[in-house]
N, C-alpha and C positions, 0 to 999 in steps of 0.2 A: 309384568313384561309382555307387551303385546306382539313385538317383532320376533318370531321364532321361526325362522325360515326352514329349520330342519325338524320341526315338531312332528312326530309320529315315526322318526328313525331312531332305531335302537342299535346302540353299539356295545359290543362285549370287548372290554379292555383287558387284555391279558399282559400288558406291557408294564414296565417299571422303570425307575430312575427317571429320564428326562424326554428323549425324542418321542417315544410312544406316548407317554403321559401328556406332553404337550400337545400333540395332535388330538388326543381325547378331549383336553380341555378346551380347545378351539371348537370342537364339535359341540360339546356341552353348551358354550356360550352361544353358539348358533341355534340352539334349542333342541339338540338331539338327547335322548336318554342314554346315559353313559354308565355301564355297570362295570365296575372295576374290580376284577378277581384278584384276591391276594392270598398269601400263604398264611395260614392261622399261626397266631403268635408272634409272627415277624412282619408280615406284610411287605409293601414296598421298600426296598432297601433304604430309600431316602428318608424314610420315617426316622431313621437313626442317624442321619447326617447332621448333627449338630454337635455343639451350640452353633448358633442360638436356637433357642426352642420358643414357642408361643407360651407366654406366661400363663399359668394355671392349667397347662395340658403337657402331654408327652411328645408333641408333634414338632418336629423340626422345621424351621422356616423354609428349607430346600424343598420337602415335601409339599408345603403349603403352596408354593409357587407355581405348581404344575397340575393339581387335581381339583380345582373348583368345579361344582356342578355335578360331581360323580356319586354313585352310590357304591359303597364298599361291600362286597360279599367275600367272606372268608371261607375259602374251599382249598382243601389239600388234593392238588392233581396228582401227587405221587401214588394216592390209593385209587383203585379202580372204581369205587362208588363216587369219588371226587370227580374222576374222569368223566363218568356217566353223567353227572350233573352239569358239568361244563358243556359236554355236547348237546344236552337238552337245552340249555340256555342258548347256545349258538343257534339251534333250529328256530329260536324265537327272536333272533336279532337279525338285522340287515347287514352289519359291518362286524368283522373281527379285527382287532389290533393285536400284534404280537412283536417281541423283539427278542426272542430267544435265538440261540446260535442255530445256524442252518441244520434243520433235520432234528432239532432238539425236542420238538413237539410230537414227531411222529410216533415215538414210543408210547406216548400216552393216547394216540388215536386223536390228537387234536391238531393235525397238519391240515393244509389246505384240502387235499384230495380226501381225507377222511371226513372233514365236516362237509364239504361239498356234496358228497354222496348223500347226506341227510337234508341238504338245502342247496339245489343247484344254482340258486341265483344268489348265493352268498358272496359279499365283497370281503375279501381276506388281504389285509395289509401286513406284509413283513418288512420289519425294520432290522437291518443288521450293520455291521461295520463296513462289510466289503461287498454285499450282495449275495445272491443265491448260488452264483457260479463264478468260476474263474480261480486262478491259482491262490487267492487270499480267501476264498469263500468261508472256509473253517476257522479263520483267525478271529479272535476276539477284537472288537474295536471301541475305543474309548475316545472322548472328544479330544482331549489334549494331544494325544497321538495323532488323530485324524487331522488336527490343525497343522501338525508338522508334516505329516505325509503328503497332505493336499495342497501344500505350497504357501498356505496362508503365514505360517510363521517366518517364511522367507521374505515377507512383505512388511510385517509388523516389527517395529522397534527402531531404534536409532541406528544409522549406519555403521558398519564395523569400524570405520575410521574415526569415530567419535567417541568421547568418554561415555561408558555405559553402553555401547553398541553391542548389538547381538539380537538373536530372535527373541521374541516376546509373544505369548499367547494373548489372545482377546480376553478381556476381563469377565465375559460370561461365557457358558458353553455354546459357542457360535455354531459349530457344525450340528450339535444335538437340536438346537432351536430351529435352525433352518430345516433340518430333515423333519421335525414335527410339523412344520409349516407346509413343506412339500407334500407330506403324507396326508394332511387334511385336505389340501388342494386335490390330490390324486383320487381321495375317497369321494369328494363331491363330483368330480368328473365320472368316477366308476357309477355313482348312484344316477346320474343323468343317462349314462349309457344303458345301464340296467333298465331304466324307464321305457328306453327305446327298443331294447332287444330281448329283454327278459332274462338275460344272461348275467351271472356274476363275473368275478375276475380276480386274479391274484396279483396284488400290487407288490413289487420288489423295489425296496428303497434301501440303498447303501449310504452311510455316512460319507465315505470316501467319494462316492460320486457326487453327493451334494456338495461338499466342500470344493471340488473341482468346478462345479457349476456356477458356484456363486463367486468365483474369482473374477467374473464379470470383465471389466474393461482391462484389468491387469492380465487376464488370460490372452485377451486379444491383442494387448500391446506386444506380448511374446509372440503369438502366432503370425501377426503381420510383420513384425520386424526381424524375428529371429534373435532378438536381444533378451537376455533373461533381466527382468525388473529387479531392482535392488531396493532395500529398505531405505526409507526416506524420513523416518521418524514421523512427525506430523504434517509433512509436506505432501502434496498431491502429485502424481506422476505426469499428469497431462495439463495441469492449470497452475499458473503462478500469478501473483500470490495467493496462495490457498493453504495456510497453515496456522499454527499458534504462534504469538509472538509475546515475549515478556514486556510488560508495561513498566512504569515508574513504580507501581505497587502491587503487581500481580501478573496475569496473563489474560490474553483474549484470542479468539479465533477470528481471522480475517478470511473470508470466502469470496474473492473476486471472481466472478464468473464470465466477465466479458471486458472488452476494451473500455466501453463507456464507464463502467463501474471503477475501473483503474484510474481513469481520468478524474472522476469525482472524488476518489480516495486522495489522489495527489493533491487536489485543491484544499480538502479538508486538513490534510497533513503538512500543508504549506511546503510542497516540495514538486510544484507544477513542472519543474524543469525535467523530471523523471518521465512525466507523460509525453514529452517531447523528444526524449532520448531514443534514437532510432534502434537501440538496443532493448528497449521496453515498450515500444508503441503498440505491438500486438502480442497477443497471447503466445503465438509461435516464437516471437523474439524473446519474449520474458522466459519461456521455458528453456530456450537455447542458453540464456544468460542469467539462469536462475541464481547461481552463486553469488554474482555481483549485485544483483538487485535485492536478494535477501539481506546481504551484509549491510547495505545502505538502510533497509527497512528496519532492521533490528536497532540500529542507533536512533532512528527517528520515533520508534515507539516507546523508547525509555523516557522520552521527554514529558509524557503525560500520563495521568492515572487511568486506570481501566475505566471507570464510569465516565470520565470525560471523553475518552475515545469512543465509547459504545453510543454515547447520546449524540455525539458529532456525526458519526458515521451513519447511524440509523436515520438521521434527520435528512440525509441526502441519498437514502436507499442503497447503501453499500452494505452487503450481507456481513454480518459480524455478530459474535455473541461470547458469552462468558463461558468459562469451564466451571460447572457447578458440581459440588459434592451432592449425594443422594438427599441430605436433609435439605439443601437448597432447592433441589429438583421438586421435593413434594411440597415445598412452601412457595414454589413459583406460581404466580396468579393465573398464568395460561393453564398450567397442569391442573391447578384446582377447578378453574373454570370448567375443563373438560371432563373432570371427574374421574381422573386416573388413579385415584385412591379410592377403594372400595371399603365398605365395612359389611360383614356378613355375620349372623348368629353362629356361634360355634357351641357344639355340645358340652364340651368340657371347659373352655376358657371364657365361656359367655359371648365373646365377639372376636373376630379376627379382621385385621386390615389386609387387603389384597391389592394387586395392581390390576386395573382394569383392562378390558379388551378394548383396543383402539377402533374397531369397527362401529360404524353407526349407520342405521338404516332410517332414512327420513328423519335425520336428526336424534334418533334414539339409539343409546348405547346398547350393545348386546353382550350382556353379562349374565351367567347363570345364576339363579337366586340363591343358591345354597353354598356353604362353605366346603372345602376340602373335608371329606367324610373321615370319622375316626375309624380304625381297623374293624371291619365286620359290622359297621354300624346299621347297614340294611340288609344283613344276611337273611334274617327271617321274612321280612315283608317282601323281598324279592323272589325268594324260593316259594313262598306261599303264593303270591300273585301270579307268577309266570310258570311255575312248575306244578302248583297245586299240591305242595307237600303239607301234610297235616302237622299238627303240633307234636304228636307222638313220633312221627317220622323224623322231624327235625330234632327232637331230643335224642332219638337213637342215634342219628348221624353225628350230633355234637358229642355224645358220650364215646363214640368211636374215633373221635378226632378228625372225622371227615370235613365238619364245618366248624365254625366258630363264630 
C-alpha cells in the first residue's frame, strides 16, 4: 500500500460500538497507526453482537465492520496501573478517540485536561449522544433513538394515510456512521491546525447534532417554508418523478433530475402527451401535481418487465436502477471492478471478507492491510515497542489482570 497520507500519525482509540470505531477505521485506512484499547476478557461490546459470526472465530460480523487496520491492546482502565499505561500510551499518540459518557473518563485521569497536561498538542475527540454541554449532556444516546429525536424518522417510511404508514428507521446505524465520518473529518482538520499552531484541541461531537446537520435539504425545506415535511415513502420532496415504481415483474427506481430527462422518459414510455401536459412540463409543475402524475406512471410501469425498462431508459440517459439485495450488490460487476469487497488474513478464521473504503488516491484504493484484530492480539508488541515494558513486567501485569 503506497498511498498512506496519515503515515506517522498514531491514534489511541478508547471508543467502542460504532461511531468512534468507524472514525478509527477511517483513519487506519488512511494510513494512521490505530491502537484500540479494550477491556480484558470482554473487549468492544460489538464482539458479542451476533449472530452472525465469522466462521472459525468468535468474532461477530458487527465488530468486523468497524475495526479494520487496528491493533488491539487489552488494558483494564478501572485499575490504577491500567490508567497509568493508557496515559503513557496517550503521550506517545497524536490523537485520542473516546465515546464515554460526559465526564466518564475524568475519574480515571483520562479526560482531555488530564491527558493534555502530559501532551499539550494532543488532539482529543469526544463522541457522545448529546454533546459536552446542554440540558441533555448527561443522557446516553443510541443511534435508533437519535434517528427519532433528530427528525429522520419523521421523513422515512410510508405516509400515515397509506397501508403500512408510519415512522421507519434507516436500515443501518445512520447517525453513528455519519458521526464517525464527521469525527474523522474533524481530526484531519485538527491535525492540520496543529501543524500550523503547535496546539492540540478538544473535539466535541454529538450524535444528535450530526443527525440534525445531515437533514440537509429537508431541514431547509422546513426553515425556508415553515411547513413541516412529511413522510413520502420512496418519493422525493423536491423532484418528481423520483421514486420507486412497481413493474410487471418487480420494481425499479426512476430518478428524473430535469425536464429534458422527463421528456426522454415519456418518449421511451410511449406517453409523450404527458411531456406536453402543462401540469407536468416543468419540475415545479410536477411537484405541484405529484399525485396525478404518479397515478398515471404507476399504470404505465406495470406494462413492461424491469430489465426491459432499465435497458430502454439507460439507452437514452434517463437515470434509473434496480433495487438490489446484498447478494446482488456484491455480485454487481461495477462493485467487483471497484474492489468494494476485500479479503484480509485473520488470526483465527484464516481470512475474512470486508467492505472496502471508497476513497481512492491516484487510482489506488485506501484500505488498511490488516483485518480487525482479535481481543488483545497486539497487547505485548505495543506495550514493548511504545512503553518499553519488559517480558517480566508484562507477565506481572497480566497476572494482576491489568492487561490481557
